[in-house]
Backbone atoms as SQL, in Angstrom:
CREATE TABLE atoms (id INTEGER PRIMARY KEY, chain TEXT, resi INTEGER, resn TEXT, atom TEXT, x REAL, y REAL, z REAL);
INSERT INTO atoms VALUES
  (1, 'A', 1, 'MET', 'N', 18.872, -26.669, -34.790),
  (2, 'A', 1, 'MET', 'CA', 17.829, -27.003, -33.857),
  (3, 'A', 1, 'MET', 'C', 17.586, -25.780, -32.975),
  (4, 'A', 2, 'HIS', 'N', 16.360, -25.355, -32.915),
  (5, 'A', 2, 'HIS', 'CA', 15.977, -24.266, -32.018),
  (6, 'A', 2, 'HIS', 'C', 15.487, -24.864, -30.715),
  (7, 'A', 3, 'LEU', 'N', 15.987, -24.386, -29.601),
  (8, 'A', 3, 'LEU', 'CA', 15.534, -24.846, -28.300),
  (9, 'A', 3, 'LEU', 'C', 14.695, -23.759, -27.646),
  (10, 'A', 4, 'LYS', 'N', 13.523, -24.144, -27.198),
  (11, 'A', 4, 'LYS', 'CA', 12.686, -23.245, -26.396),
  (12, 'A', 4, 'LYS', 'C', 11.751, -24.126, -25.604),
  (13, 'A', 5, 'ASP', 'N', 11.142, -23.568, -24.591),
  (14, 'A', 5, 'ASP', 'CA', 10.275, -24.344, -23.712),
  (15, 'A', 5, 'ASP', 'C', 8.934, -23.641, -23.572),
  (16, 'A', 6, 'TYR', 'N', 7.913, -24.411, -23.241),
  (17, 'A', 6, 'TYR', 'CA', 6.540, -23.913, -23.233),
  (18, 'A', 6, 'TYR', 'C', 5.787, -24.534, -22.068),
  (19, 'A', 7, 'LYS', 'N', 4.958, -23.757, -21.435),
  (20, 'A', 7, 'LYS', 'CA', 4.128, -24.253, -20.340),
  (21, 'A', 7, 'LYS', 'C', 2.680, -24.240, -20.809),
  (22, 'A', 8, 'LYS', 'N', 2.099, -25.438, -20.916),
  (23, 'A', 8, 'LYS', 'CA', 0.732, -25.569, -21.412),
  (24, 'A', 8, 'LYS', 'C', -0.279, -24.835, -20.524),
  (25, 'A', 9, 'LYS', 'N', -0.109, -24.955, -19.222),
  (26, 'A', 9, 'LYS', 'CA', -1.081, -24.377, -18.274),
  (27, 'A', 9, 'LYS', 'C', -1.249, -22.874, -18.479),
  (28, 'A', 10, 'THR', 'N', -0.157, -22.172, -18.718),
  (29, 'A', 10, 'THR', 'CA', -0.215, -20.719, -18.886),
  (30, 'A', 10, 'THR', 'C', -0.269, -20.308, -20.353),
  (31, 'A', 11, 'GLY', 'N', 0.043, -21.248, -21.252),
  (32, 'A', 11, 'GLY', 'CA', 0.058, -20.932, -22.669),
  (33, 'A', 11, 'GLY', 'C', 1.169, -19.974, -23.046),
  (34, 'A', 12, 'GLN', 'N', 2.304, -20.079, -22.324),
  (35, 'A', 12, 'GLN', 'CA', 3.403, -19.148, -22.565),
  (36, 'A', 12, 'GLN', 'C', 4.728, -19.885, -22.711),
  (37, 'A', 13, 'PHE', 'N', 5.615, -19.260, -23.484),
  (38, 'A', 13, 'PHE', 'CA', 6.980, -19.748, -23.531),
  (39, 'A', 13, 'PHE', 'C', 7.661, -19.353, -22.225),
  (40, 'A', 14, 'VAL', 'N', 8.520, -20.237, -21.718),
  (41, 'A', 14, 'VAL', 'CA', 9.180, -20.021, -20.433),
  (42, 'A', 14, 'VAL', 'C', 10.671, -20.297, -20.572),
  (43, 'A', 15, 'LYS', 'N', 11.396, -20.056, -19.497),
  (44, 'A', 15, 'LYS', 'CA', 12.839, -20.317, -19.496),
  (45, 'A', 15, 'LYS', 'C', 13.103, -21.787, -19.840),
  (46, 'A', 16, 'LEU', 'N', 14.171, -22.015, -20.557),
  (47, 'A', 16, 'LEU', 'CA', 14.560, -23.355, -20.971),
  (48, 'A', 16, 'LEU', 'C', 14.621, -24.292, -19.770),
  (49, 'A', 17, 'THR', 'N', 13.998, -25.439, -19.884),
  (50, 'A', 17, 'THR', 'CA', 13.877, -26.517, -18.892),
  (51, 'A', 17, 'THR', 'C', 12.861, -26.225, -17.787),
  (52, 'A', 18, 'GLU', 'N', 12.105, -25.134, -17.881),
  (53, 'A', 18, 'GLU', 'CA', 11.099, -24.830, -16.861),
  (54, 'A', 18, 'GLU', 'C', 9.673, -25.041, -17.369),
  (55, 'A', 19, 'GLY', 'N', 9.550, -25.590, -18.567),
  (56, 'A', 19, 'GLY', 'CA', 8.233, -25.813, -19.150),
  (57, 'A', 19, 'GLY', 'C', 7.867, -27.281, -19.168),
  (58, 'A', 20, 'ASP', 'N', 7.013, -27.628, -20.105),
  (59, 'A', 20, 'ASP', 'CA', 6.482, -28.981, -20.197),
  (60, 'A', 20, 'ASP', 'C', 7.216, -29.870, -21.192),
  (61, 'A', 21, 'VAL', 'N', 8.249, -29.369, -21.831),
  (62, 'A', 21, 'VAL', 'CA', 8.996, -30.187, -22.789),
  (63, 'A', 21, 'VAL', 'C', 9.710, -31.306, -22.032),
  (64, 'A', 22, 'ASN', 'N', 9.555, -32.526, -22.524),
  (65, 'A', 22, 'ASN', 'CA', 10.237, -33.678, -21.942),
  (66, 'A', 22, 'ASN', 'C', 11.610, -33.775, -22.612),
  (67, 'A', 23, 'TRP', 'N', 12.596, -33.140, -22.009),
  (68, 'A', 23, 'TRP', 'CA', 13.913, -33.027, -22.642),
  (69, 'A', 23, 'TRP', 'C', 14.621, -34.367, -22.779),
  (70, 'A', 24, 'LYS', 'N', 14.344, -35.324, -21.885),
  (71, 'A', 24, 'LYS', 'CA', 14.961, -36.655, -22.041),
  (72, 'A', 24, 'LYS', 'C', 14.484, -37.310, -23.330),
  (73, 'A', 25, 'GLU', 'N', 13.198, -37.195, -23.615),
  (74, 'A', 25, 'GLU', 'CA', 12.651, -37.772, -24.845),
  (75, 'A', 25, 'GLU', 'C', 13.136, -37.012, -26.079),
  (76, 'A', 26, 'VAL', 'N', 13.247, -35.699, -25.956),
  (77, 'A', 26, 'VAL', 'CA', 13.762, -34.899, -27.069),
  (78, 'A', 26, 'VAL', 'C', 15.193, -35.335, -27.378),
  (79, 'A', 27, 'ARG', 'N', 15.979, -35.532, -26.355),
  (80, 'A', 27, 'ARG', 'CA', 17.374, -35.964, -26.533),
  (81, 'A', 27, 'ARG', 'C', 17.436, -37.319, -27.234),
  (82, 'A', 28, 'LYS', 'N', 16.565, -38.253, -26.830),
  (83, 'A', 28, 'LYS', 'CA', 16.510, -39.560, -27.485),
  (84, 'A', 28, 'LYS', 'C', 16.196, -39.396, -28.973),
  (85, 'A', 29, 'ALA', 'N', 15.256, -38.521, -29.276),
  (86, 'A', 29, 'ALA', 'CA', 14.892, -38.281, -30.674),
  (87, 'A', 29, 'ALA', 'C', 16.058, -37.674, -31.447),
  (88, 'A', 30, 'PHE', 'N', 16.820, -36.785, -30.816),
  (89, 'A', 30, 'PHE', 'CA', 18.008, -36.225, -31.465),
  (90, 'A', 30, 'PHE', 'C', 18.924, -37.353, -31.935),
  (91, 'A', 31, 'VAL', 'N', 19.172, -38.295, -31.057),
  (92, 'A', 31, 'VAL', 'CA', 20.074, -39.404, -31.370),
  (93, 'A', 31, 'VAL', 'C', 19.490, -40.258, -32.493),
  (94, 'A', 32, 'GLU', 'N', 18.196, -40.552, -32.410),
  (95, 'A', 32, 'GLU', 'CA', 17.552, -41.411, -33.409),
  (96, 'A', 32, 'GLU', 'C', 17.635, -40.830, -34.823),
  (97, 'A', 33, 'VAL', 'N', 17.564, -39.526, -34.943),
  (98, 'A', 33, 'VAL', 'CA', 17.582, -38.917, -36.282),
  (99, 'A', 33, 'VAL', 'C', 18.972, -38.451, -36.712),
  (100, 'A', 34, 'GLY', 'N', 19.976, -38.714, -35.888),
  (101, 'A', 34, 'GLY', 'CA', 21.337, -38.335, -36.253),
  (102, 'A', 34, 'GLY', 'C', 21.600, -36.847, -36.138),
  (103, 'A', 35, 'TRP', 'N', 20.979, -36.225, -35.158),
  (104, 'A', 35, 'TRP', 'CA', 21.128, -34.788, -34.917),
  (105, 'A', 35, 'TRP', 'C', 22.598, -34.386, -34.902),
  (106, 'A', 36, 'PRO', 'N', 22.935, -33.324, -35.638),
  (107, 'A', 36, 'PRO', 'CA', 24.349, -32.959, -35.802),
  (108, 'A', 36, 'PRO', 'C', 24.936, -32.101, -34.675),
  (109, 'A', 37, 'LYS', 'N', 24.188, -31.870, -33.613),
  (110, 'A', 37, 'LYS', 'CA', 24.657, -31.151, -32.426),
  (111, 'A', 37, 'LYS', 'C', 24.800, -29.647, -32.613),
  (112, 'A', 38, 'PHE', 'N', 24.079, -29.077, -33.544),
  (113, 'A', 38, 'PHE', 'CA', 24.038, -27.625, -33.672),
  (114, 'A', 38, 'PHE', 'C', 22.717, -27.144, -33.110),
  (115, 'A', 39, 'MET', 'N', 22.789, -26.181, -32.196),
  (116, 'A', 39, 'MET', 'CA', 21.573, -25.682, -31.560),
  (117, 'A', 39, 'MET', 'C', 21.652, -24.170, -31.392),
  (118, 'A', 40, 'THR', 'N', 20.491, -23.574, -31.303),
  (119, 'A', 40, 'THR', 'CA', 20.375, -22.176, -30.920),
  (120, 'A', 40, 'THR', 'C', 19.201, -22.085, -29.966),
  (121, 'A', 41, 'VAL', 'N', 19.259, -21.152, -29.060),
  (122, 'A', 41, 'VAL', 'CA', 18.182, -20.982, -28.092),
  (123, 'A', 41, 'VAL', 'C', 17.344, -19.791, -28.508),
  (124, 'A', 42, 'GLU', 'N', 16.044, -20.003, -28.480),
  (125, 'A', 42, 'GLU', 'CA', 15.119, -18.935, -28.830),
  (126, 'A', 42, 'GLU', 'C', 14.435, -18.462, -27.549),
  (127, 'A', 43, 'PHE', 'N', 14.508, -17.169, -27.274),
  (128, 'A', 43, 'PHE', 'CA', 13.853, -16.631, -26.081),
  (129, 'A', 43, 'PHE', 'C', 13.510, -15.177, -26.313),
  (130, 'A', 44, 'ASN', 'N', 12.640, -14.672, -25.439),
  (131, 'A', 44, 'ASN', 'CA', 12.331, -13.241, -25.479),
  (132, 'A', 44, 'ASN', 'C', 12.756, -12.620, -24.159),
  (133, 'A', 45, 'GLY', 'N', 12.459, -11.385, -23.939),
  (134, 'A', 45, 'GLY', 'CA', 12.892, -10.695, -22.722),
  (135, 'A', 45, 'GLY', 'C', 12.393, -11.317, -21.445),
  (136, 'A', 46, 'ASP', 'N', 11.226, -11.956, -21.483),
  (137, 'A', 46, 'ASP', 'CA', 10.651, -12.542, -20.274),
  (138, 'A', 46, 'ASP', 'C', 11.302, -13.847, -19.862),
  (139, 'A', 47, 'ASP', 'N', 11.891, -14.572, -20.799),
  (140, 'A', 47, 'ASP', 'CA', 12.483, -15.851, -20.456),
  (141, 'A', 47, 'ASP', 'C', 14.007, -15.864, -20.615),
  (142, 'A', 48, 'PHE', 'N', 14.611, -14.695, -20.546),
  (143, 'A', 48, 'PHE', 'CA', 16.066, -14.553, -20.669),
  (144, 'A', 48, 'PHE', 'C', 16.778, -15.205, -19.481),
  (145, 'A', 49, 'LEU', 'N', 17.875, -15.891, -19.754),
  (146, 'A', 49, 'LEU', 'CA', 18.745, -16.459, -18.724),
  (147, 'A', 49, 'LEU', 'C', 20.148, -15.926, -18.939),
  (148, 'A', 50, 'GLU', 'N', 20.881, -15.756, -17.863),
  (149, 'A', 50, 'GLU', 'CA', 22.287, -15.372, -17.977),
  (150, 'A', 50, 'GLU', 'C', 23.032, -16.452, -18.757),
  (151, 'A', 51, 'PRO', 'N', 24.031, -16.075, -19.539),
  (152, 'A', 51, 'PRO', 'CA', 24.732, -17.055, -20.384),
  (153, 'A', 51, 'PRO', 'C', 25.248, -18.289, -19.647),
  (154, 'A', 52, 'ASP', 'N', 25.809, -18.125, -18.452),
  (155, 'A', 52, 'ASP', 'CA', 26.329, -19.279, -17.711),
  (156, 'A', 52, 'ASP', 'C', 25.211, -20.251, -17.347),
  (157, 'A', 53, 'GLU', 'N', 24.084, -19.722, -16.901),
  (158, 'A', 53, 'GLU', 'CA', 22.955, -20.579, -16.534),
  (159, 'A', 53, 'GLU', 'C', 22.368, -21.248, -17.768),
  (160, 'A', 54, 'LEU', 'N', 22.255, -20.528, -18.849),
  (161, 'A', 54, 'LEU', 'CA', 21.746, -21.083, -20.089),
  (162, 'A', 54, 'LEU', 'C', 22.644, -22.232, -20.560),
  (163, 'A', 55, 'ALA', 'N', 23.948, -22.033, -20.502),
  (164, 'A', 55, 'ALA', 'CA', 24.897, -23.079, -20.903),
  (165, 'A', 55, 'ALA', 'C', 24.733, -24.331, -20.046),
  (166, 'A', 56, 'LYS', 'N', 24.521, -24.171, -18.746),
  (167, 'A', 56, 'LYS', 'CA', 24.321, -25.322, -17.859),
  (168, 'A', 56, 'LYS', 'C', 23.079, -26.105, -18.259),
  (169, 'A', 57, 'ARG', 'N', 22.011, -25.392, -18.563),
  (170, 'A', 57, 'ARG', 'CA', 20.761, -26.061, -18.941),
  (171, 'A', 57, 'ARG', 'C', 20.910, -26.796, -20.268),
  (172, 'A', 58, 'ILE', 'N', 21.594, -26.183, -21.215),
  (173, 'A', 58, 'ILE', 'CA', 21.821, -26.845, -22.501),
  (174, 'A', 58, 'ILE', 'C', 22.707, -28.079, -22.309),
  (175, 'A', 59, 'ASP', 'N', 23.712, -27.969, -21.474),
  (176, 'A', 59, 'ASP', 'CA', 24.579, -29.128, -21.194),
  (177, 'A', 59, 'ASP', 'C', 23.773, -30.281, -20.622),
  (178, 'A', 60, 'ARG', 'N', 22.810, -29.981, -19.741),
  (179, 'A', 60, 'ARG', 'CA', 21.973, -31.047, -19.165),
  (180, 'A', 60, 'ARG', 'C', 21.092, -31.695, -20.242),
  (181, 'A', 61, 'ILE', 'N', 20.579, -30.882, -21.166),
  (182, 'A', 61, 'ILE', 'CA', 19.777, -31.424, -22.257),
  (183, 'A', 61, 'ILE', 'C', 20.638, -32.349, -23.117),
  (184, 'A', 62, 'ILE', 'N', 21.828, -31.900, -23.479),
  (185, 'A', 62, 'ILE', 'CA', 22.736, -32.707, -24.315),
  (186, 'A', 62, 'ILE', 'C', 23.101, -34.006, -23.606),
  (187, 'A', 63, 'ALA', 'N', 23.279, -33.941, -22.292),
  (188, 'A', 63, 'ALA', 'CA', 23.634, -35.121, -21.511),
  (189, 'A', 63, 'ALA', 'C', 22.454, -36.081, -21.325),
  (190, 'A', 64, 'GLY', 'N', 21.245, -35.644, -21.679),
  (191, 'A', 64, 'GLY', 'CA', 20.062, -36.492, -21.522),
  (192, 'A', 64, 'GLY', 'C', 19.531, -36.522, -20.114),
  (193, 'A', 65, 'GLU', 'N', 19.809, -35.478, -19.360),
  (194, 'A', 65, 'GLU', 'CA', 19.330, -35.419, -17.968),
  (195, 'A', 65, 'GLU', 'C', 17.951, -34.807, -17.863);
């Protein structure tokens, strides 16, 4: 599973959890399809996050927050 976020208003990819993706609904869909819990984050230089912050955001997504 590739994780990335997007902001419709600007038409740009943004830092994970700062866009328009409804992560609670995405998490529900993961469960419904039997998602195996393997993920990778896709980003470019503009939406880079420090590893600790990125891990926190991914943990919140996994937790359904």
